C-alpha positions, 0 to 999 in steps of 0.5 A: 504465443505458446512459445513466449509463455513457455519461455516467461514460465521457465525463466520464472521458475528459474529466477525462483529456483535460484532464490529457493537453492540458497538459504533465505536471508532477511534482505532477500525476503524483502527484496523479493516482496518489493518486486511482487507484493501487490500492494507495492505494485499498486502504489508504483501504478499511482505514481503512473496515475498521477502522470495521467492526472497531470495531463487531464488537468494540462488539458483544460489549458490547452485548445480544444476543438469539436466538430458538430454536424446535424441534419433536420427537416420541418414538415411544418414551418413556423409562421410569423405574422407581419404587417401588410404594409410590407407587401402593399396591403395596408391595414392588413396582417399577413402570415408569412412562413420562414425557412425551408423543409431541409436544413443541415449544418457542420460546425468546428468550434476552437476553445482556448482559455486565456485566464482561468485561476482554477486551470492554473492552480490545478496544473500546480496541484496535479504536480503535487499529487503525483509527489504525494503517490510517490511518497505513498510508494515509499510508505508502502514499501516501508510498511511491507519491509515492517511486515515481512521482518515480523513474519520472518522473525516469527518463522524463525521463533518457530524453528527454534521452538522445533529444535528446542523440542527436538533437543528436549526428546533427545534428553527425555529419551536419553533420561527414559533409557537410564530409568529403563536400565535401572528398572531392569536392575531393580533399582527404579520402579515402574511407576517412574518409567511410566512417568517418564514414557508420559512425559516423553510422549507429551513433548512429542506431541507438543512437537507436531503442534510446533510443526503445524505452527512453522507451516502456518508461519512460512505460509504468512511469510509467503504471503507477505512477500507475494511467493507462491504458497507451495514453495519451500522456504529456508531461513539463514541460520544466523539470521536470529542473533541479536545485533547491537544497532547505533542506539546514539544514532540520531533519529531522523524524525522530521525525514520519516516518510509519514511525515513527508506524506502529511506534509504533502497532504497539507500541501494539497490542501492549500492547493484546494483552498487557493483553487476555491478562492480563484472561484472569485476571479473572472474567466476569459475564453477565445472561441472560434466557430467555423461552419457549413450550412445547407438548407432547401425543400429537397434533401440537403445531403444529396442536392445542390443549388440546381435542385433548389439546396443553397450551401453557405459557410459562416465564421465567427471569432469571440471572446467569452468573459465571465465575472462572478458576482454573488453566489450565495456565499457558496464560495465563502463557506467553501474557502472556510471549509478549506481552511478548517481542514487545513488546521486540522491537518497541521494539528495531525502533523504536529501529534504525529511528530510527537508520537515518533519521538515517544515510539523512538524512546519506547523503541530505545528502552525496549531494545535495552530491556531485551538485551538484558533479558536475553543475557539473563535467559543465556544464563538460566539455559546454562544453569538448567542444563547444569541442574538437569545434568546433576539431576540426571547422575543423582537419579542414577545414584538413587539421590533423586527422585523421578519427580526432580528429574522431570522437573529439570527436563521442563525447566530446561525446556521452559528456559531455551523457550524463553530464550527464543521468545526474548530473541524474537522480542529483540528482533521486533525491537530492532525493527521498532527502532530502525523504524523510529530512526527512519532507517528501515530501508537498511534491512533490504541491503 
């Protein structure tokens, strides 16, 4: 057993090492989650549960066999009053005790449903229930894909923000070096050098905050994909670049798993309606019994005829028919409730479909707007770089103040951060559009 455990641990570590040794792409993160996330595994267990539910309902249509046995001792036998004419004593009543002190019986009973509309309807409903579990598993996987993609891009945003800060620190250190040189040459004031130092220290403090933010984002991603929280991950560097999705792709709204789940729920409600109506139908079942009865004044299980214990077998075959006549309008009201549930489900399904159409239009608009924002922010970063270089040169020549230099640094940092945020928003819009088009699964390819 220990050897097997060690082998399993070694195998798991090897697989995990293969994932960590290379850059973790979005598709790898999603596929890892689909294999390890508890919600996905639970949904798959529900599918197997559906098989068991079908078997449970099928059992109602199969023969049922039961064996019963009992032994009883009667210290006082019940007496019955009979007319004396029976024993030749006319005009008098006599008391007679029937039965013996000990009795035992073993009986086997077979019951077979011949007709029960509720059972037949339940079998069909059980199959639909399993199909519901399958669709629910697909919906769970899509939900995991969406959450993993969002968490993945948040990690990338934190990394990009940290990279921006590292670049800003380098620029701030270069500017401080220039100011220190000018100060030593008597061309700059000490207050300029102090202000630049404070600005640099603030950027370094912001870097530590971003390091913590990155660690938290990575932990969230590892939780989302079901990975050990102590594992290290590294994201692919090209994953944050915007890609042009086919915006004219016809949205497969009717094929969305959410609507399929609602359709299956509606189907189950209709089966429930039919099962309730089946209460109006008669039922018929075959019942067969075979038993062995022992009676005597001695303990029956260890004695025979020689000791006054007599054994005999018995058998019966019959058909039980039940015809419902009046249930106090209970069935009628349950049928009415089922009809209302069906109508509500239809309205909910239509409302959901309209919401999906709205989501698709909003996702298209959001994607277009974010793409324009990225283009604008790219231009802003280039302009901010140019401004910073010009101000830095002008400060060296005494044509700009330290305030202008610090402002240029902040504007460049803000432009880079705004670009990173725009890229993250674009990626989120990509996920939203894929979901609206019913194509989320392509993220796992």
